[in-house]
C-alpha positions as CSV (number, residue, x, y, z in Angstrom):
1,W,3.4,-11.6,19.4
2,Y,0.7,-9.0,19.3
3,Q,1.6,-7.7,15.8
4,R,1.7,-11.3,14.4
5,R,-1.7,-12.1,15.9
6,V,-3.2,-8.9,14.5
7,R,-1.8,-9.5,11.0
8,G,-3.2,-13.1,11.2
9,I,-6.7,-11.8,12.1
10,M,-6.5,-9.2,9.4
11,L,-5.6,-11.8,6.8
12,W,-8.5,-14.1,7.9
13,M,-11.1,-11.3,7.9
14,F,-10.0,-9.9,4.6
15,G,-10.2,-13.4,3.1
16,I,-13.8,-13.7,4.2
17,F,-14.7,-10.2,3.1
18,I,-13.4,-10.7,-0.4
19,T,-15.0,-14.1,-0.9
20,G,-17.8,-13.0,-3.1
21,V,-15.6,-10.8,-5.2
22,C,-12.7,-12.8,-6.6
23,P,-13.3,-14.7,-9.8
24,K,-13.2,-18.5,-10.0
25,E,-10.0,-18.4,-12.1
26,L,-8.1,-16.4,-9.6
27,M,-4.4,-17.4,-9.3
28,F,-2.6,-16.3,-6.2
29,V,0.9,-16.4,-4.8
30,I,1.9,-15.0,-1.4
31,N,5.1,-15.4,0.6
32,T,6.2,-14.2,4.0
33,W,9.0,-11.8,3.0
34,P,9.5,-9.5,0.0
35,F,11.4,-12.2,-1.9
36,T,10.0,-11.0,-5.3
37,P,12.0,-13.4,-7.5
38,A,10.5,-16.4,-5.6
39,T,7.0,-14.9,-6.0
40,D,7.5,-14.3,-9.7
41,A,8.9,-17.8,-10.3
42,A,5.9,-19.4,-8.7
43,F,3.5,-17.1,-10.6
44,E,5.2,-17.8,-13.9
45,S,4.7,-21.5,-13.3
46,L,1.0,-20.9,-12.9
47,L,0.9,-18.9,-16.1
48,Q,2.5,-21.7,-18.0
49,G,-0.2,-24.1,-16.8
50,G,1.6,-25.5,-13.7
51,S,-0.4,-26.7,-10.7
52,S,-0.3,-25.1,-7.3
53,L,2.2,-27.6,-6.2
54,D,4.4,-27.0,-9.2
55,A,4.3,-23.3,-8.5
56,L,5.0,-23.7,-4.8
57,V,8.1,-25.8,-5.5
58,A,9.3,-23.4,-8.2
59,G,9.0,-20.4,-5.9
60,C,10.6,-22.0,-2.9
61,S,13.4,-23.5,-5.1
62,Q,14.1,-20.1,-6.5
63,C,14.6,-18.8,-3.0
64,E,16.9,-21.7,-2.2
65,T,19.0,-20.9,-5.3
66,D,19.0,-17.2,-4.4
67,Q,19.9,-18.0,-0.8
68,C,17.3,-15.5,0.3
69,D,18.6,-13.3,3.2
70,G,21.1,-16.1,3.9
71,T,18.3,-18.0,5.8
72,V,17.1,-20.1,2.9
73,G,19.1,-22.6,0.9
74,W,22.7,-23.6,1.2
75,G,25.5,-21.5,2.5
76,G,23.9,-19.9,5.6
77,S,23.1,-20.4,9.2
78,P,25.9,-22.7,10.3
79,D,25.3,-24.9,13.4
80,E,27.7,-25.2,16.3
81,D,29.9,-27.6,14.2
82,G,29.9,-25.1,11.3
83,H,27.6,-27.2,9.1
84,T,24.6,-26.0,7.2
85,T,21.5,-28.2,7.1
86,L,18.2,-27.7,5.3
87,D,14.5,-28.1,6.3
88,A,11.6,-28.0,3.9
89,L,7.9,-28.8,3.8
90,V,5.2,-28.9,1.1
91,M,1.5,-29.4,1.6
92,E,-1.0,-30.1,-1.1
93,G,-4.6,-29.3,-0.5
94,A,-6.3,-31.5,-3.1
95,R,-4.8,-34.7,-1.7
96,Q,-4.5,-33.3,1.8
97,D,-1.0,-34.7,1.9
98,T,2.4,-33.5,3.2
99,G,6.0,-34.1,2.5
100,A,9.0,-32.8,4.5
101,V,12.7,-33.2,5.1
102,I,14.5,-32.1,8.3
103,N,18.2,-31.8,8.8
104,L,18.9,-32.5,5.1
105,K,22.6,-32.7,4.3
106,S,24.6,-32.5,1.1
107,V,21.6,-31.8,-1.2
108,R,20.7,-28.2,-2.0
109,E,17.2,-28.8,-3.5
110,A,15.3,-29.2,-0.2
111,S,11.8,-28.3,-1.5
112,K,12.1,-30.7,-4.4
113,V,13.2,-33.5,-2.0
114,A,10.2,-32.7,0.2
115,R,7.9,-33.0,-2.8
116,A,9.5,-36.4,-3.6
117,V,8.6,-37.5,0.0
118,L,5.0,-36.4,-0.7
119,E,4.8,-38.1,-4.1
120,H,6.9,-41.2,-3.8
121,T,6.4,-42.4,-0.2
122,Y,3.6,-43.1,2.3
123,H,5.6,-41.1,4.9
124,S,5.3,-37.4,5.8
125,V,8.8,-36.6,7.1
126,L,12.3,-37.9,6.5
127,V,15.2,-36.8,8.7
128,G,19.0,-36.4,8.6
129,E,21.3,-38.8,6.9
130,N,18.4,-41.0,5.9
131,A,16.7,-38.0,4.2
132,T,19.9,-37.4,2.4
133,N,20.2,-41.0,1.3
134,F,16.6,-40.9,0.1
135,A,17.4,-37.9,-2.1
136,L,20.6,-39.4,-3.5
137,S,18.7,-42.6,-4.4
138,L,16.3,-40.6,-6.5
139,G,19.2,-38.9,-8.4
140,F,19.5,-35.6,-6.6
141,K,23.1,-34.3,-6.8
142,S,25.4,-34.3,-3.7
143,Q,26.9,-30.9,-3.2
144,P,28.4,-29.1,-0.2
145,L,26.0,-26.9,1.8
146,S,28.7,-24.6,3.3
147,S,29.9,-21.4,1.7
148,Q,32.7,-19.0,2.5
149,R,30.1,-16.8,4.2
150,S,28.9,-19.5,6.5
151,V,32.4,-20.6,7.3
152,D,33.3,-17.0,8.2
153,I,30.2,-16.7,10.4
154,W,31.1,-19.8,12.3
155,K,34.8,-18.8,12.7
156,A,33.7,-15.4,14.1
157,W,31.3,-17.2,16.6
158,K,34.1,-19.5,17.7
159,K,36.4,-16.6,18.2
160,A,33.8,-15.0,20.4
161,N,33.8,-18.0,22.7
162,C,30.7,-19.5,21.1
163,Q,28.5,-16.6,22.3
164,P,25.5,-16.5,22.0
165,N,24.4,-20.1,22.0
166,Y,21.2,-22.1,22.8
167,W,22.3,-24.0,25.9
168,K,20.7,-23.4,29.3
169,N,21.3,-24.8,32.8
170,M,24.8,-25.8,31.8
171,I,28.0,-24.8,33.6
172,N,30.1,-22.1,31.8
173,S,27.8,-22.1,28.7
174,T,27.7,-18.3,28.9
175,E,31.5,-18.0,29.1
176,K,33.1,-20.4,26.7
177,C,32.6,-23.0,24.0
178,G,31.4,-26.5,24.8
179,P,31.2,-29.3,25.6
180,Y,29.3,-28.3,28.8
181,T,28.4,-30.1,32.0
182,P,24.8,-30.0,33.2
183,N,24.1,-27.8,36.2
184,T,22.2,-30.3,38.3
185,L,22.4,-28.2,41.5
186,D,20.5,-25.2,40.3
187,L,17.9,-25.6,37.5
188,K,16.4,-22.2,38.1
189,D,18.6,-20.7,35.4
190,S,16.0,-20.5,32.6
191,R,18.0,-18.1,30.5
192,P,15.9,-17.1,27.5
193,E,17.1,-17.2,24.0
194,P,19.3,-14.3,23.1
195,K,16.7,-12.3,21.3
196,S,18.9,-9.3,20.9
197,T,20.9,-11.2,18.4
198,I,17.9,-12.6,16.4
199,N,16.9,-10.9,13.2
200,K,15.5,-11.9,9.8
201,R,19.0,-12.5,8.5
202,N,20.0,-15.2,10.9
203,H,16.9,-17.3,11.7
204,D,14.1,-16.8,9.2
205,T,12.6,-18.7,6.3
206,I,10.3,-18.4,3.3
207,G,6.7,-19.5,3.7
208,M,4.5,-19.6,0.6
209,I,0.9,-20.2,-0.3
210,V,-0.3,-20.8,-3.9
211,L,-3.8,-21.0,-5.3
212,D,-4.1,-22.1,-9.0
213,G,-6.8,-21.4,-11.5
214,S,-8.7,-24.6,-10.7
215,G,-9.0,-23.6,-7.0
216,K,-6.4,-26.0,-5.7
217,M,-4.1,-24.8,-3.0
218,A,-0.6,-25.7,-1.9
219,A,1.6,-24.3,0.9
220,G,5.1,-24.8,2.0
221,T,8.3,-23.5,3.6
222,S,12.1,-23.8,3.3
223,T,14.8,-22.7,5.6
224,N,18.3,-23.4,6.9
225,G,17.4,-22.6,10.5
226,K,19.2,-20.4,13.0
227,N,22.9,-19.5,13.2
228,H,24.8,-21.5,15.8
229,K,21.9,-23.9,16.5
230,I,22.7,-27.1,18.4
231,P,23.2,-29.8,15.7
232,G,20.0,-31.7,15.1
233,R,17.7,-28.8,15.9
234,S,14.6,-28.8,13.6
235,S,13.1,-25.6,12.3
236,D,9.9,-24.7,14.0
237,S,8.5,-23.5,10.7
238,L,7.7,-27.1,9.9
239,C,5.9,-27.6,13.2
240,R,4.0,-24.3,13.8
241,A,4.2,-21.4,11.3
242,V,2.9,-23.0,8.1
243,V,0.6,-25.4,9.9
244,R,-1.1,-22.5,11.7
245,L,-1.6,-20.5,8.5
246,W,-2.7,-23.7,6.6
247,T,-5.3,-24.4,9.3
248,K,-6.7,-20.8,9.1
249,L,-7.1,-21.0,5.4
250,W,-8.6,-24.5,5.5
251,W,-11.1,-23.3,8.0
252,C,-12.0,-20.4,5.8
253,C,-12.6,-22.6,2.8
254,S,-14.5,-25.2,4.8
255,N,-17.0,-22.7,6.1
256,W,-17.5,-20.9,2.8
257,R,-17.7,-24.2,0.9
258,R,-20.7,-25.1,3.1
259,R,-22.3,-21.7,2.4
260,Y,-21.5,-21.4,-1.3
261,N,-21.9,-24.9,-2.6
262,D,-18.2,-25.8,-3.0
263,E,-17.3,-22.5,-4.6
264,V,-13.9,-22.6,-2.8
265,Q,-12.0,-21.0,-5.6
266,S,-12.9,-17.5,-4.4
267,C,-12.0,-18.1,-0.7
268,F,-8.8,-16.0,-0.8
269,P,-8.1,-12.3,-1.0
270,C,-7.2,-11.0,-4.5
271,C,-4.4,-8.6,-3.5
272,R,-2.4,-6.8,-6.1
273,A,0.0,-5.0,-3.8
274,N,1.4,-5.4,-0.3
275,A,-1.5,-5.5,2.2
276,W,0.6,-6.3,5.2
277,R,4.1,-5.6,6.3
278,N,6.7,-8.2,5.1
279,V,4.2,-9.8,2.7
280,T,4.8,-10.0,-1.1
281,S,1.8,-10.9,-3.2
282,R,0.7,-11.0,-6.8
283,S,-2.6,-12.0,-8.4
284,S,-3.8,-12.6,-11.9
C-alpha cells in the first residue's frame, strides 16, 4: 500500500513539474506493466493518425491477443467452475464517457466490446450473458475463452481440494471443495484473502492511459480476473484502479487549465524511459 501511494504521488508531482515543458503535440502512452507490444500497438495507432480512444483500444486489444501474463484476455484465470470470463473498461476524456463489460463470456475482444458500449448505447456497463448477447448482436465472433493452460490450472486446483479459495465464514471451506454451508454460529472468522498465493501472473491486468496530439485523453483496462474466483466476481480494476488514476489526472488538467488558459495538452509527463517500477512508457 505504501509503495503504491508513493508511486501515485510521484506521478502526480512529476506531471505538475513538467507541465510547462512538454510541447502541445505531445503523444503519450503508458501502461501498468512492461507489456511493450501493447504500448507499441497503441503508439503506432497514434502515429497513423488514430485518436486517443483508437490507440487505447489497439493497445489493450494487443494485450488480450498476447494473453499478457495469463491475466489479460482469453485462456487464463479460471473461476471455481473452470470458466474464464473477461472484464474491460474504456474512458474517453473528450466526451467524458465510459463503456465497460463485466463477466463477458464467449467473446475474446473485451476492449472492443467495451468501446461498443460507449459508442452505441446510453449505458456505461453491461454484464454477463447480456453483455455477451450484446457483443454477438453487433457481429463479434463467438469463441471459447478456455485454453489448455486454464483447464490445467483448474484441474490442479480441484486436485488440491479447491485450496486456496475466496470463501470465508463457511464450514469446511479451508479443507475441501464446495458447496459449503454458512457458519452462522461463529462469524468471527474473517480469514483474509490468501495473499501468499497472489502474484502478477494470477490476478493482475493491464491499465493504459493515452494522450493524442490534439490533447485528448483516454484510459482503460482489461483483465480476466483472479484464478479460482467465485463465479460472478467482477474485477476491482473497473471500480477502483483506473478510476483513481483517471481522477488524479483529471484533477491535474483541471487545475492547470484554469491557470494556463485551457492549455491542457501539456499536462502530462513526457517520459522516454521507465520512470517508475512496473511502468512502460513511450513518447513522441
